[in-house]
C-alpha positions in Angstrom: 0.0 0.0 0.0 1.2 3.5 -0.9 0.7 6.5 1.3 1.2 10.0 -0.3 1.2 13.0 2.1 0.8 16.5 0.7 2.3 18.7 3.4 4.3 21.8 4.2 6.5 19.8 6.6 7.7 16.7 4.7 10.5 16.0 7.2 8.0 15.5 10.0 6.2 12.7 8.0 9.4 11.1 6.8 11.0 11.1 10.2 8.1 9.4 11.9 7.4 7.0 9.1 10.9 5.6 9.1 10.7 4.3 12.6 9.5 1.1 14.3 6.8 -1.0 12.6 6.2 1.5 9.8 9.9 1.7 9.0 10.3 -2.1 8.9 7.2 -2.5 6.7 8.6 0.1 4.3 12.0 -1.5 4.2 10.3 -4.8 3.3 8.3 -3.1 0.5 4.9 -3.8 2.1 4.0 -0.1 2.3 5.5 3.1 1.1 5.2 6.6 2.7 5.9 9.6 0.4 5.9 13.2 1.7 5.3 15.8 -1.0 6.1 19.4 -0.3 3.3 21.7 -1.3 5.7 24.6 -1.3 7.5 23.1 -4.3 4.3 24.0 -6.3 4.0 27.6 -5.2 3.7 30.3 -8.0 5.8 32.5 -5.8 9.3 31.6 -7.0 11.1 33.8 -4.6 9.5 33.1 -1.2 7.4 30.0 -2.0 4.4 31.4 -0.2 1.4 29.1 -0.2 -1.0 31.2 1.9 -2.9 34.4 1.8 -5.5 36.5 3.7 -9.1 35.1 3.6 -11.7 37.0 1.6 -14.2 38.7 3.8 -11.7 39.3 6.6 -11.0 37.2 9.7 -8.0 36.1 11.7 -5.1 34.1 10.3 -4.1 33.0 6.8 -5.5 30.4 4.4 -3.7 27.9 2.2 -4.2 28.8 -1.4 -5.9 26.4 -3.8 -3.4 26.6 -6.7 -0.3 25.1 -5.1 -2.3 22.3 -3.6 -4.1 21.6 -6.9 -0.8 21.6 -8.8 0.8 19.3 -6.2 -2.2 16.9 -6.5 -2.1 16.9 -10.3 1.6 16.1 -10.4 1.1 13.3 -7.8 -1.8 11.9 -9.8 0.3 11.8 -12.9 3.0 9.9 -11.1 0.6 7.4 -9.5 -1.2 6.9 -12.8 -4.8 7.3 -11.5 -6.9 9.6 -9.3 -6.5 8.1 -5.8 -8.7 8.7 -2.8 -7.8 12.0 -1.0 -8.2 12.4 2.7 -8.3 15.9 4.1 -7.6 16.1 7.8 -10.1 18.5 9.5 -12.0 18.7 12.7 -15.1 19.0 10.6 -14.7 15.5 9.1 -16.0 12.0 10.1 -14.3 10.7 13.2 -11.7 8.1 12.4 -12.2 4.7 13.8 -11.1 1.1 13.4 -13.7 0.3 10.8 -12.5 3.3 8.7 -9.0 2.0 9.0 -10.0 -1.4 7.6 -11.9 0.4 4.7 -8.9 2.6 3.8 -6.5 -0.4 4.0 -8.3 -1.8 0.9 -6.9 1.0 -1.2 -3.7 0.7 -3.3 -2.9 4.4 -3.0 -4.1 6.9 -0.4 -3.4 10.6 -0.5 -3.5 12.9 2.6 -3.9 16.6 2.4 -2.5 18.3 5.5 -3.9 21.8 6.1 -2.3 24.6 8.2 -3.0 28.1 9.4 -6.8 28.7 9.3 -7.4 25.9 6.8 -7.6 25.4 3.0 -9.4 27.3 0.3 -12.8 25.5 -0.1 -12.5 25.3 -3.8 -9.6 22.8 -3.9 -11.4 20.7 -1.2 -14.4 20.5 -3.5 -12.2 19.7 -6.5 -9.9 16.9 -5.2 -11.0 15.7 -1.7 -13.0 12.5 -1.4 -13.0 12.1 2.4 -12.9 14.7 5.2 -11.6 12.9 8.4 -11.1 14.0 12.0 -9.1 12.1 14.6 -11.1 13.7 17.5 -13.0 16.7 18.7 -10.1 19.0 19.2 -7.9 21.3 17.0 -4.3 20.8 16.1 -1.8 23.1 14.4 -1.8 21.1 11.2 -2.7 17.8 9.5 0.6 16.1 9.8 0.1 14.4 13.2 -3.4 13.2 12.3 -2.2 11.8 9.0 0.5 9.9 10.8 -2.0 8.5 13.3 -4.1 7.3 10.4 -1.2 5.9 8.5 -0.1 3.9 11.5 -3.6 2.5 12.2 -4.3 1.7 8.5 -0.9 0.1 8.0 -1.7 -2.4 10.8 -4.5 -3.7 8.6 -2.2 -4.3 5.6 -1.2 -8.0 5.4 2.4 -8.6 6.4 2.9 -5.4 8.4 2.2 -7.2 11.7 3.5 -10.6 12.6 1.0 -13.5 13.0 -2.6 -12.5 14.1 -1.6 -9.5 16.2 -4.2 -7.2 14.5 -6.9 -9.7 15.2 -6.7 -9.6 19.0 -6.3 -5.9 19.7 -8.8 -3.4 21.0 -11.8 -2.7 18.8 -11.5 -6.0 16.9 -15.1 -7.2 17.0 -16.0 -4.1 19.1 -14.4 -5.3 22.3 -11.4 -3.9 24.1 -8.3 -5.9 24.6 -7.8 -8.1 27.7 -5.1 -7.3 30.3 -1.6 -8.7 29.5 1.4 -9.5 31.6 5.0 -10.6 31.2 8.0 -11.5 33.4 8.5 -11.2 36.4 5.6 -13.1 37.9 5.5 -10.7 40.8 6.2 -6.9 40.6 6.0 -4.8 43.8 3.5 -7.2 45.3 1.3 -7.5 42.3 1.1 -11.0 40.8 0.3 -12.3 37.4 -3.2 -14.0 37.5 -2.8 -17.7 38.3 -4.9 -18.7 35.3 -2.2 -17.3 32.9 0.4 -19.6 34.5 -1.8 -22.7 34.4 -1.0 -23.8 30.9 -4.7 -24.6 30.4 -5.4 -22.9 27.1 -9.2 -23.3 27.1 -9.5 -21.7 30.5 -7.1 -18.9 29.5 -9.1 -18.1 26.4 -12.3 -18.1 28.5 -10.6 -15.7 31.0 -9.4 -13.4 28.3 -12.8 -13.3 26.6 -14.5 -12.4 29.9 -11.9 -9.7 30.7 -12.5 -8.2 27.3 -16.3 -8.0 28.0 -15.6 -6.7 31.5 -13.2 -4.0 30.4 -15.5 -2.9 27.5 -18.4 -2.6 29.9 -16.3 -0.5 32.3 -14.6 1.8 29.8 -16.6 1.8 26.5 -20.1 0.4 27.2 -21.3 2.0 24.0 -19.4 -0.6 22.0 -21.3 -3.5 23.4 -24.4 -2.9 21.4 -22.3 -3.5 18.2 -20.2 -6.4 19.6 -20.8 -10.0 18.3 -21.6 -11.7 21.6 -22.4 -15.4 22.1 -25.0 -16.7 24.5 -22.2 -17.3 27.1 -20.9 -13.8 26.5 -24.4 -12.3 27.1 -24.8 -14.5 30.2 -21.5 -13.2 31.6 -22.5 -9.6 30.7 -25.8 -9.9 32.6 -23.9 -11.2 35.6 -21.5 -8.2 35.4 -24.3 -5.7 35.2 -26.1 -7.3 38.1 -23.0 -7.1 40.2 -22.4 -3.5 39.2 -26.0 -2.6 40.1 -25.7 -4.3 43.6 -22.4 -2.5 44.2 -24.0 0.9 43.3 -27.0 0.2 45.6 -24.7 -0.7 48.5 -22.8 2.5 48.0 -25.9 4.7 48.3 
C-alpha cells in the first residue's frame, strides 16, 4: 500500500514513518510513505508562499488552492490514477477502526495536511474524497493526524504485523483488549493472575474473553451494542451488570 502525504513539513512525515513498525514495513516493501512538499508547487518563485488572507476578513491566513491543486495533479500523474484523497479536518467524520479497515483496501491513499486557518474551499471541492477528523479538538496542522491514520491503516495491511496481532487488539469485534502480563511473575507485590500460569489454554481463552467484556463494559459500554456476543458472553455480561447494580445500591 502506498501513502502519499501533501504537506508543508515533509521532514515530519518522513522522520516518523521511518521508525518502528512503519519503518520495517517500508523496508520490506509492504508499504511506502511519500511526503510531497506543497511549497514546491508555489507560484511565488522567490519566497514559495502558499498562503494568503481570507476574503471577507478574519483572523489568520488560508492555504491557497493553486499550489495544492498543482501538487495533486503532479502526484496523480506519477501514480497513474486519481487516488482517494483524505483531508484532515476537525469537521470530518471521526476516524475509527472500521474506517482504518476500509482505507486499507486502497492501493494508494493521498493525505492533504492543512495549516493556518485551513484550506481554500474550492480545492477541497475539487480533489478531496474524504474529510476525516481524529477527534473533537484542534491541532496546528494535519501532519500528526495523517501519521495517526497511516499507523492505524498500515496495521490492517497483510504482512505489516506478525501473526494475528491485529486480530486480537482493542476494537477488533468491538471489544477492548484483555489485560496482558510478562515477566517477572510478581512486581511490587502485584502477581500475574494464576490462570495465565496454568497452561490450560481453554481456561485462559475463557478468562481473556471475559476480561474483554468486563473492560469494555467498564470503559466503553457504547461498543457492546455492536459487539458480536455469544450466549455465554451475554450471560456473563448480565452477571457483570447485576454485580455492578448491587455495588451501586450498596454505596448509596
